C-alpha positions as CSV (number, residue, x, y, z in Angstrom):
1,X,41.6,-22.7,26.8
2,X,40.0,-20.5,24.3
3,X,39.7,-16.8,25.2
4,X,37.1,-15.1,23.8
5,X,36.2,-11.6,22.3
6,X,34.0,-9.8,24.0
7,X,31.7,-7.4,21.7
8,X,30.7,-3.8,22.5
9,X,27.8,-2.4,21.5
10,X,29.0,-0.2,19.2
11,X,30.5,-3.2,17.1
12,X,27.2,-5.0,16.8
13,X,24.6,-3.5,14.1
14,X,21.3,-3.8,16.0
15,X,18.0,-4.3,14.8
16,X,16.7,-1.1,14.4
17,X,19.9,0.3,12.7
18,X,19.2,-2.7,10.6
19,X,15.5,-1.3,9.9
20,X,16.6,1.8,9.2
21,X,18.9,0.8,6.6
22,X,16.6,-1.4,4.6
23,X,13.5,1.2,4.9
24,X,15.9,3.9,3.5
25,X,17.1,1.5,0.8
26,X,14.2,-0.2,-0.1
27,X,14.2,-3.9,-0.2
28,X,12.2,-6.1,-2.4
29,X,11.1,-9.9,-1.9
30,X,9.8,-12.4,-5.0
31,X,8.6,-15.7,-5.9
32,X,6.4,-17.8,-7.1
33,X,4.6,-20.5,-6.0
34,X,3.4,-23.1,-8.9
35,X,1.6,-26.6,-7.7
36,X,1.7,-29.1,-10.7
37,X,0.3,-32.2,-11.2
38,X,2.1,-34.5,-14.7
39,X,2.3,-31.0,-16.0
40,X,-0.6,-29.6,-15.5
41,X,-0.5,-26.1,-13.2
42,X,-3.5,-26.8,-10.3
43,X,-2.1,-23.4,-9.2
44,X,0.0,-20.5,-9.0
45,X,0.9,-17.9,-6.6
46,X,3.1,-14.9,-7.2
47,X,4.5,-13.4,-3.7
48,X,5.8,-9.5,-4.7
49,X,6.8,-7.7,-1.1
50,X,8.9,-4.3,-0.8
51,X,9.8,-3.0,2.0
52,X,10.5,0.4,2.3
53,X,9.5,4.3,3.9
54,X,6.6,6.0,2.8
55,X,9.6,8.7,1.2
56,X,11.0,5.8,-1.0
57,X,8.3,4.3,-1.9
58,X,6.3,8.0,-3.1
59,X,10.6,7.9,-4.8
60,X,9.7,5.1,-7.2
61,X,6.3,6.3,-7.5
62,X,4.2,3.8,-6.1
63,X,1.4,5.3,-3.6
64,X,-1.5,3.3,-4.1
65,X,-2.4,4.0,-0.5
66,X,-3.2,8.0,-1.5
67,X,-6.3,6.7,-3.9
68,X,-7.2,3.4,-1.6
69,X,-10.4,4.1,0.3
70,X,-10.2,2.0,2.8
71,X,-6.5,4.0,3.9
72,X,-7.7,7.7,3.3
73,X,-10.5,9.3,3.6
74,X,-10.0,11.6,0.2
75,X,-11.0,8.9,-2.3
76,X,-14.6,8.8,0.1
77,X,-15.3,12.3,0.2
78,X,-14.4,12.6,-3.2
79,X,-17.1,10.2,-4.1
80,X,-19.9,12.1,-1.0
81,X,-19.1,15.3,-3.2
82,X,-20.4,13.6,-6.1
83,X,-23.1,12.0,-4.8
84,X,-24.0,15.0,-3.3
85,X,-23.9,17.0,-6.6
86,X,-25.8,14.8,-8.5
87,X,-28.7,15.2,-5.7
88,X,-28.9,18.3,-5.2
89,X,-28.9,19.0,-9.3
90,X,-31.7,16.1,-9.2
91,X,-33.9,18.2,-6.6
92,X,-33.3,21.3,-9.0
93,X,-35.3,19.2,-11.2
94,X,-37.5,18.3,-9.5
95,X,-38.1,21.6,-8.3
96,X,-38.4,23.2,-11.7
97,X,-41.3,21.1,-12.9
98,X,-43.3,21.5,-9.4
99,X,-43.0,25.1,-10.1
100,X,-44.2,23.8,-14.0
101,X,-47.6,22.4,-12.9
């Protein structure tokens, strides 16, 4: 009869610990998929995946979500401010024309 050692919770690494380590350090998964027939490339798919915390990503210089209009309201607000300014200037020009006539 073989004896099995029981693993205690203090010895096991749980999923939360692993996730915390991955987010703290970051992990990159990269790969390419190519479809060829007779040395003619028909399709190439490049896959790049970065898993990291927001802080770690910003530390690495990755912050595309801050300027993506679908993920933040800042670019939308900037666009609206610019459009508002242009409309005000146009309205001022129209009012000036009306005053002259």
